[in-house]
Every structure is written in C-alpha cells, then in structure tokens.
LODREN-440099 format. One line per field, with one value per residue (C-alpha): residue number from 1; residue in three letters; x, z, y. Coordinates in steps of 0.2 Angstrom, whole numbers, plus 5000, padded with zeros to 4 digits. Each point is the difference from the previous one (the first is absolute). Layout:
N
nr	[NUM ...]
rest	[ALA ...]
east	[X ...]
up	[Z ...]
north	[Y ...]
//
This chain:
299
nr	[1 2 3 4 5 6 7 8 9 10 11 12 13 14 15 16 17 18 19 20 21 22 23 24 25 26 27 28 29 30 31 32 33 34 35 36 37 38 39 40 41 42 43 44 45 46 47 48 49 50 51 52 53 54 55 56 57 58 59 60 61 62 63 64 65 66 67 68 69 70 71 72 73 74 75 76 77 78 79 80 81 82 83 84 85 86 87 88 89 90 91 92 93 94 95 96 97 98 99 100 101 102 103 104 105 106 107 108 109 110 111 112 113 114 115 116 117 118 119 120 121 122 123 124 125 126 127 128 129 130 131 132 133 134 135 136 137 138 139 140 141 142 143 144 145 146 147 148 149 150 151 152 153 154 155 156 157 158 159 160 161 162 163 164 165 166 167 168 169 170 171 172 173 174 175 176 177 178 179 180 181 182 183 184 185 186 187 188 189 190 191 192 193 194 195 196 197 198 199 200 201 202 203 204 205 206 207 208 209 210 211 212 213 214 215 216 217 218 219 220 221 222 223 224 225 226 227 228 229 230 231 232 233 234 235 236 237 238 239 240 241 242 243 244 245 246 247 248 249 250 251 252 253 254 255 256 257 258 259 260 261 262 263 264 265 266 267 268 269 270 271 272 273 274 275 276 277 278 279 280 281 282 283 284 285 286 287 288 289 290 291 292 293 294 295 296 297 298 299]
rest	[UNK UNK UNK UNK UNK UNK UNK UNK UNK UNK UNK UNK UNK UNK UNK UNK UNK UNK UNK UNK UNK UNK UNK UNK UNK UNK UNK UNK UNK UNK UNK UNK UNK UNK UNK UNK UNK UNK UNK UNK UNK UNK UNK UNK UNK UNK UNK UNK UNK UNK UNK UNK UNK UNK UNK UNK UNK UNK UNK UNK UNK UNK UNK UNK UNK UNK UNK UNK UNK UNK UNK UNK UNK UNK UNK UNK UNK UNK UNK UNK UNK UNK UNK UNK UNK UNK UNK UNK UNK UNK UNK UNK UNK UNK UNK UNK UNK UNK UNK UNK UNK UNK UNK UNK UNK UNK UNK UNK UNK UNK UNK UNK UNK UNK UNK UNK UNK UNK UNK UNK UNK UNK UNK UNK UNK UNK UNK UNK UNK UNK UNK UNK UNK UNK UNK UNK UNK UNK UNK UNK UNK UNK UNK UNK UNK UNK UNK UNK UNK UNK UNK UNK UNK UNK UNK UNK UNK UNK UNK UNK UNK UNK UNK UNK UNK UNK UNK UNK UNK UNK UNK UNK UNK UNK UNK UNK UNK UNK UNK UNK UNK UNK UNK UNK UNK UNK UNK UNK UNK UNK UNK UNK UNK UNK UNK UNK UNK UNK UNK UNK UNK UNK UNK UNK UNK UNK UNK UNK UNK UNK UNK UNK UNK UNK UNK UNK UNK UNK UNK UNK UNK UNK UNK UNK UNK UNK UNK UNK UNK UNK UNK UNK UNK UNK UNK UNK UNK UNK UNK UNK UNK UNK UNK UNK UNK UNK UNK UNK UNK UNK UNK UNK UNK UNK UNK UNK UNK UNK UNK UNK UNK UNK UNK UNK UNK UNK UNK UNK UNK UNK UNK UNK UNK UNK UNK UNK UNK UNK UNK UNK UNK UNK UNK UNK UNK UNK UNK UNK UNK UNK UNK UNK UNK UNK UNK UNK UNK UNK UNK]
east	[5868 5010 5017 5016 5002 4983 5002 5017 4991 4986 5011 5012 4985 4995 5017 5001 4984 5005 5016 4992 4987 5013 5012 4985 4993 5018 5002 4983 5003 5017 4994 4984 5006 5020 5001 4993 5017 5010 5017 4995 4985 5012 5012 4986 4992 5016 5004 4982 4997 5017 4998 4982 5002 5019 5010 4989 5002 5018 4994 4997 5019 4999 4988 5012 5014 4990 4998 5018 5009 4988 5010 5015 5001 4995 4996 4989 5014 5013 4989 4995 5019 5005 4986 5003 5019 4998 4988 5012 5015 4991 4993 5018 5005 4986 5009 5018 4997 4982 5001 5007 4987 4986 5007 5000 4983 4993 5008 4994 4982 5001 5005 4987 4986 5005 5000 4982 4995 5006 4993 4991 5018 5012 5015 5012 4989 5001 5011 5010 4996 4981 5002 5010 4990 4983 5005 5008 4983 4995 5017 5004 4984 4999 5018 4997 4984 5003 5018 5002 4987 5008 5017 4993 4994 5016 5009 4988 5004 5019 5002 5011 4999 4999 5003 4984 5003 4994 4989 5004 4984 5007 5005 4983 4991 5011 4996 4982 5000 5011 4986 4987 5010 5002 4981 4998 5012 4993 4982 4991 4985 5011 5005 4982 5003 5014 4987 4995 5016 5011 4988 5001 5019 4999 4986 5000 5013 5013 4995 4982 5004 5012 4986 4989 5013 5007 4985 4986 5009 5016 4995 4982 5006 5012 4986 4989 5014 5006 4983 4992 5014 5014 4989 5012 4988 5006 4989 4998 4991 4984 5003 4991 5009 5017 4997 4993 5015 5013 4992 4999 5018 5005 4991 5006 5018 4998 4993 5013 5015 4993 4995 5018 5007 4989 5005 5019 5005 5002 4991 4983 4985 5000 5019 4996 4986 5010 5016 4990 4990 5013 5015 4989 4994 5018 5006 4986 5000 5018 4996 4983 5007 5013 4988 4987 5014 5005 4982 4997 5015 4994 4982]
up	[5333 4984 4999 4999 4982 4994 5009 4991 4983 5004 5004 4986 4988 5008 4999 4982 4995 5009 4991 4983 5002 5006 4985 4988 5008 5001 4981 4996 5010 4993 4982 5003 5013 5000 5010 5015 5002 5001 5008 5018 4999 4997 5014 5013 4995 5002 5018 5005 4994 5004 5018 5002 4990 4995 5015 5013 4993 5006 5018 4998 5001 5019 5000 4988 5012 5015 4991 4996 5015 5015 5008 5002 5015 4996 4982 4998 5004 4990 4985 5001 5002 4985 4989 5004 4998 4983 4994 5007 4992 4983 5004 5003 4983 4992 5006 4994 4985 4994 4982 5006 5014 4987 4989 5015 5005 4982 5001 5018 4995 4984 5011 5013 4988 4991 5015 5004 4983 5002 5018 4995 4999 5014 5000 4996 4984 4993 4985 5002 4982 5003 5016 4991 4984 5008 5013 4987 4991 5011 4998 4982 4991 5006 4995 4983 4997 5010 5000 5003 5014 5009 4999 5006 5016 5002 4999 5013 5012 4999 4996 4986 4981 4990 4982 4993 4992 4983 5000 4987 4991 4997 5018 5006 4988 5007 5018 4996 4993 5015 5011 4990 5001 5019 5002 4989 5010 5017 4994 4991 5013 5014 4990 4995 5009 4987 4986 5009 5008 4984 4990 5016 4999 4981 5000 5017 5009 5009 5018 4996 4994 5015 5012 4991 5001 5017 5010 4992 4994 5010 5017 5000 4995 5015 5012 4994 5002 5016 5008 4994 4995 5012 5014 5004 5009 5018 5013 5010 4985 4990 4982 4998 5015 4993 4983 5007 5012 4986 4988 5013 5005 4982 4996 5016 4996 4982 5005 5013 4989 4985 5011 5007 4982 4995 5014 5001 4983 4984 4989 4992 5005 4985 5002 5019 4995 4988 5010 5016 4991 4990 5012 5015 4989 4996 5018 5006 4985 5004 5018 4994 4986 5010 5014 4987 4991 5017 5005 4983 5003 5017 4995]
north	[5149 5002 4991 5010 4994 5006 5017 5002 4996 5011 5015 4997 5001 5016 5007 4995 5008 5016 5000 4997 5013 5013 4996 5002 5015 5009 4996 5007 5016 5002 5000 5010 5013 4999 5016 4990 4991 5016 5001 5004 4988 4986 5005 5003 4983 4992 5005 4998 4982 4994 5006 4993 4984 4996 5003 4992 4983 5000 4999 4982 4997 5001 4985 4991 5004 4993 4984 4999 5006 5000 4986 5013 5011 5018 4995 5016 5012 4990 4999 5019 5005 4989 5006 5018 4998 4993 5013 5014 4993 5000 5018 5006 4992 5010 5016 4995 4989 5004 4993 4983 5000 5003 4986 4988 5005 4996 4983 4997 5006 4988 4985 5004 5002 4984 4990 5006 4995 4983 4998 4984 4992 4996 5012 4985 4997 5017 5004 5015 5005 4998 5011 5014 5000 4999 5013 5012 5003 5015 5008 4995 5004 5018 5002 4994 5010 5015 5002 5019 5001 4985 5008 5016 4991 4991 5017 5007 4985 5002 5018 4997 5002 4984 4996 4993 4983 4996 4986 4987 4994 4982 4998 5006 4988 4986 5005 5000 4982 4995 5006 4991 4984 5001 5003 4984 4989 5005 4999 5015 4999 5006 5016 5006 5017 5004 5000 5017 5005 4999 5012 5011 5000 5004 5014 5008 5012 4989 5006 4995 4983 4998 5004 4987 4987 5003 5005 4990 4984 4997 5007 4994 4983 5000 5005 4986 4987 5007 5000 4985 4988 5004 5007 5014 5011 5001 4991 5016 5008 4996 5001 5017 5008 4994 5007 5017 5001 4997 5012 5013 4998 5001 5016 5008 4995 5006 5017 5002 4997 5009 5015 5000 5000 5014 5011 4996 4995 5010 4988 5004 4989 4989 4996 4997 4988 4990 4999 4995 4987 4991 5002 4994 4986 4995 5001 4989 4988 4994 4993 4995 4990 4992 4995 4993 4990 4993 4996 4991 4989 4995 4996]
//
C-alpha cells in the first residue's frame, strides 16, 4: 500500500499536469477560435465548474471543526450556527455596503490564497507580505491586463458603477518584480504552476483564468491535502462516497438558489451567476478563512 506522502505526491503531479494542459489548451483555443470563449460560455462555465469543483472543497471544514471542537457538548450545532451567522452577517453587509464588502472580499481572498500557497510552512512562520503578495496574483494580474473587463464584473457583483482606475506601468512592473522575488525567496520549484497561470491571467478572459486558478489549482490542491494529509474524510464515508455526496449537495444547492433568483429577481442570468458565485464565495470565505487560521495555530 502506498504511503500517504507518496499518494500526496502522486495526486499533486496529476493535478499539476491537468492544470498545465488546461492552461495551454485554453490559450491555444483562445488564439485559434476566440469565439469559443464568448460572454455566456464564460458565465455558464463559471457556475458549472465552481458548483462541481470549487464550492465542495469547503465541506472539509466540518471535519476540521470536529478535530478542534469535538470535546465540546453540541459542537456540531454550535459550529454550524457560528459558521452560518458569520456568513449571514457578511451577506447583509453586501446588501448595505457592497463596495466595502467587495474590497473586504478581495483582501480575504488574497489572504486565503496566500496561506494556501505557503502551506509548506507553519502559520506562525508565514510572512504577511508573502501571504498577501502571493495571494494577490489571481486578483492583481487580471486587473492589470484586463482592467475594463474586471471592473465590469465588479460592477455586476455590486450593482454600482465604478470609475475604472488607470494602471500605472511603473507600479505594475514593480509588482511583477516583487512577485518574482517572493517566488525566489520561497523556492521557485513550489510555484511551477504559475509559469502557466500567469500567462493565462495575461492572455485569457478574467473569468476563464479565475476558473483555472480557483477550480484546478486552489480547490484541487485543497482536496489532496484534506484527503491524504489531514485525513478529513468523515469515518462514516468512503472517500468516493464523500466526494460524490458533497458534489451533489453543491450542485443541488446551486441549482436551487440560481433557480429562485431567476424566478424571483429582476436580474438577467449572467448577473445572477456572477452575483451568486462571488457573493457566495465571499460569504463562505470569511468563516472558512477564520477556521483554517485557527486550525493552523492549533496544529
């Protein structure tokens, strides 16, 4: 039987090969047949892949909570109420202060992504600058190279017009060298995926590069670590049955919420998709991030 470490390495290699091939294939298709990545293809791909691959990785939070809080009476109820309450408070904020909530989401996302990129270190050893700079790559590169498209997406999320910022070339160049330095100081080999992700951020439409990063880099890495390193699959499930269960639950939840919004809101389907995807991710990222930081400090 293979050791856990060899299984982690095996599936990390598979995930890396998959990501590289998807990045290369996407870039080739975009240059040969750009019409394939039309407006609605991007939005339907976003909701489909986030529902199937992206959202389910958050279900491992219950297993983390069990490790942390199982000694407390009614821990499951208390954890669920706390998790949902944090998400609901943030959701309410999206309705009253959407621009502030969007900015907070981007900061939270950068922090969360940066922590994941530095998972080889203990949390206490992680530099805040390393976390934010490495975690900012999926956000900042699309803003630099696809400013208008990204701001249109931001406007769709918060239902407000925004003044498109002018990107300073000098600052952009400084940021690029800062990223290279952080790759160097943390070991270039660990950041091999970015040889293919960064060209995707530069060349591909922002939603396509987000899908590549969030679903096939961030989420798949989280699955591998959660299953084989942290052993977070609940004992009552086999790995296969657990993955099938959380994917089906995510698809049903997504279909239900999107269906309700289609029938009872005045938004068009594209706006519904982008609002659902990013606001839901935001509301789940806050408790997810807090739980994972607490978990890292307790390891």
